[in-house]
C-alpha positions as CSV (number, residue, x, y, z in Angstrom):
1,X,-148.5,-26.0,-32.9
2,X,-151.1,-25.2,-30.0
3,X,-149.3,-27.2,-27.3
4,X,-145.6,-25.0,-28.3
5,X,-147.5,-22.0,-27.4
6,X,-149.2,-23.6,-24.2
7,X,-145.9,-26.0,-22.9
8,X,-144.8,-22.2,-22.0
9,X,-147.4,-20.3,-20.4
10,X,-148.2,-23.6,-18.4
11,X,-144.3,-23.4,-17.4
12,X,-144.9,-19.5,-16.8
13,X,-147.8,-20.1,-14.3
14,X,-146.6,-22.8,-12.0
15,X,-143.2,-20.7,-12.2
16,X,-145.6,-17.5,-10.7
17,X,-147.6,-20.4,-8.2
18,X,-144.4,-21.6,-7.0
19,X,-141.9,-18.8,-6.0
20,X,-144.4,-15.4,-5.6
21,X,-145.3,-15.9,-2.5
22,X,-141.6,-17.5,-1.6
23,X,-139.8,-14.5,-3.0
24,X,-141.8,-12.8,-0.8
25,X,-140.5,-13.3,2.6
26,X,-137.1,-12.7,3.8
27,X,-135.5,-13.9,7.0
28,X,-132.0,-14.1,7.6
29,X,-130.1,-15.4,10.4
30,X,-129.5,-12.2,13.8
31,X,-126.8,-11.7,14.6
32,X,-125.3,-9.0,17.4
33,X,-126.2,-4.6,15.8
34,X,-126.8,-2.0,17.8
35,X,-130.2,-1.7,17.5
36,X,-133.6,-3.8,16.1
37,X,-136.4,-2.0,14.3
38,X,-139.6,-3.3,14.5
39,X,-142.5,-1.5,12.1
40,X,-145.3,-1.4,12.8
41,X,-148.7,-3.1,11.1
42,X,-148.8,-6.4,11.7
43,X,-148.6,-9.5,13.9
44,X,-146.3,-10.7,15.9
45,X,-143.6,-8.1,15.2
46,X,-142.8,-6.6,18.6
47,X,-143.0,-9.7,20.1
48,X,-140.2,-11.1,17.6
49,X,-138.2,-7.5,17.9
50,X,-138.8,-8.5,22.2
51,X,-137.8,-12.1,21.6
52,X,-134.4,-10.4,19.9
53,X,-133.5,-8.4,22.0
54,X,-134.4,-10.4,25.0
55,X,-131.5,-12.5,23.5
56,X,-128.9,-10.4,23.4
57,X,-129.0,-9.0,19.7
58,X,-129.2,-5.3,20.7
59,X,-129.8,-3.4,23.6
60,X,-131.8,-1.0,22.0
61,X,-135.2,-1.2,19.7
62,X,-136.3,1.4,18.1
63,X,-140.3,1.6,17.0
64,X,-141.0,2.8,13.6
65,X,-144.3,4.5,13.3
66,X,-144.5,3.3,16.9
67,X,-147.8,5.4,17.6
68,X,-149.6,3.3,15.2
69,X,-151.2,-0.2,16.4
70,X,-149.9,1.0,20.2
71,X,-147.0,-0.5,20.0
72,X,-144.9,2.3,21.7
73,X,-146.8,1.5,24.8
74,X,-146.4,-2.5,24.7
75,X,-143.4,-2.0,24.8
76,X,-142.0,0.6,27.4
77,X,-144.3,-1.4,29.5
78,X,-142.5,-4.4,28.8
79,X,-139.1,-3.5,28.5
80,X,-136.5,-0.7,30.2
81,X,-137.8,3.2,29.0
82,X,-134.4,4.2,28.1
83,X,-133.8,1.4,25.7
84,X,-137.2,2.1,23.2
85,X,-136.7,4.8,20.5
86,X,-140.1,5.8,19.4
87,X,-139.9,7.5,15.5
88,X,-142.8,8.4,14.8
89,X,-143.3,10.3,11.7
90,X,-143.3,7.7,9.1
91,X,-146.6,6.9,7.3
92,X,-145.0,4.2,4.8
93,X,-142.6,1.6,4.3
94,X,-140.3,4.2,2.8
95,X,-140.5,6.6,5.0
96,X,-139.8,4.5,7.7
97,X,-136.4,3.5,5.9
98,X,-135.6,6.9,5.7
99,X,-136.6,8.4,9.3
100,X,-134.7,5.3,11.1
101,X,-131.6,6.5,8.8
102,X,-131.8,9.7,10.5
103,X,-132.3,7.8,14.1
104,X,-129.5,6.1,13.2
105,X,-127.3,8.0,12.1
106,X,-127.8,10.9,15.3
107,X,-126.9,7.9,17.3
108,X,-124.6,6.5,15.0
109,X,-125.3,3.1,14.8
110,X,-124.2,1.4,12.1
111,X,-125.9,-1.8,12.2
112,X,-129.5,-3.3,13.1
113,X,-132.1,-6.1,12.8
114,X,-134.8,-4.8,10.5
115,X,-137.8,-6.9,12.0
116,X,-141.1,-7.2,10.3
117,X,-143.3,-9.5,8.9
118,X,-142.5,-12.5,6.7
119,X,-144.6,-11.1,3.8
120,X,-143.6,-7.6,4.1
121,X,-139.7,-8.4,3.9
122,X,-138.8,-7.6,0.2
123,X,-140.4,-4.2,0.3
124,X,-138.7,-3.3,3.5
125,X,-135.4,-5.0,2.3
126,X,-136.0,-3.1,-1.1
127,X,-136.9,0.3,0.8
128,X,-134.1,-0.1,3.3
129,X,-131.6,-0.5,0.3
130,X,-133.3,2.3,-1.4
131,X,-132.6,4.9,1.7
132,X,-129.2,3.1,2.8
133,X,-127.6,3.0,-1.2
134,X,-124.0,5.2,-0.4
135,X,-124.3,4.0,3.5
136,X,-122.0,1.6,6.1
137,X,-124.9,0.0,7.6
138,X,-125.3,-2.9,8.1
139,X,-129.4,-4.3,8.1
140,X,-129.6,-8.0,8.8
141,X,-134.1,-8.5,7.8
142,X,-135.7,-11.3,10.4
143,X,-140.0,-11.8,9.8
144,X,-142.2,-11.9,12.2
145,X,-144.6,-15.2,11.4
146,X,-148.3,-14.2,10.4
147,X,-150.9,-16.4,9.8
148,X,-149.4,-15.6,5.2
149,X,-148.9,-19.1,4.2
150,X,-145.9,-18.4,0.6
151,X,-146.3,-21.8,-0.7
152,X,-150.1,-21.8,-1.1
153,X,-150.5,-18.4,-1.7
154,X,-153.1,-18.5,-4.2
155,X,-155.2,-21.1,-1.6
156,X,-156.5,-18.4,0.7
157,X,-158.2,-15.3,0.1
158,X,-156.0,-13.6,2.8
159,X,-153.2,-15.2,1.5
160,X,-153.5,-14.3,-2.1
161,X,-155.3,-10.7,-1.0
162,X,-152.1,-10.1,0.5
163,X,-149.4,-12.0,-2.4
164,X,-151.2,-9.2,-5.1
165,X,-151.0,-6.1,-2.5
166,X,-147.4,-6.3,-1.5
167,X,-146.4,-6.8,-5.3
168,X,-149.1,-3.7,-6.3
169,X,-146.5,-1.3,-3.3
170,X,-143.1,-3.1,-4.9
171,X,-144.3,-1.3,-7.7
172,X,-145.9,1.6,-6.8
173,X,-142.4,2.1,-4.2
174,X,-140.6,1.7,-7.6
175,X,-142.6,4.9,-8.7
176,X,-142.5,6.9,-5.8
177,X,-145.9,6.0,-4.2
178,X,-146.0,6.1,-0.5
179,X,-147.7,6.2,2.4
180,X,-151.6,5.7,3.2
181,X,-152.9,8.7,0.1
182,X,-150.5,7.3,-2.5
183,X,-151.8,3.8,-1.6
184,X,-155.7,4.7,-1.5
185,X,-155.2,6.7,-5.3
186,X,-153.5,3.2,-6.3
187,X,-155.6,1.2,-5.4
188,X,-158.7,2.9,-6.8
189,X,-156.5,3.2,-9.7
190,X,-156.4,-0.6,-10.2
191,X,-160.6,-0.6,-8.7
192,X,-158.7,-3.5,-6.1
193,X,-158.2,-3.5,-2.7
194,X,-156.7,-6.1,-0.2
195,X,-156.0,-5.6,3.1
196,X,-152.8,-6.3,4.9
């Protein structure tokens, strides 16, 4: 009887260990679009966006929450200023999606490559799909590499923390919890904090 109870639990644990990190990572094949959207907050994001820009996938980069992490300043010193659009109001991934949608509509853009860190992409796609539901916007999600290990995420404190944090944020986003204040409240409630 005990073997029958433990076997499903062991299988579940193995499945969680195997898929939890991989599920977070989305990296689609880029193609030519109207704009490249770079989200602030992680290593290599702007570099990946500029790589795509220089490869000719788009002639415009939208830097979301661009005043954070000095992204806007870095972008306009390395690319023609007229090709970089600043979005400076977002305080969360959801707000980035909402503000970027307005910018794209105002510029008559219908397609974009969205760039963020590999571990952040599931939440990015989730929020961008929610914001753009019912629109005809074509979005492609391209990851920038990070130190996150989706295959062995439980083996390092950083990857473990990132995985738990992303799932908590996805759940929070589902219930309308966005932004830094909301995140702090969520972390206080559960008593855990992990850096991105």
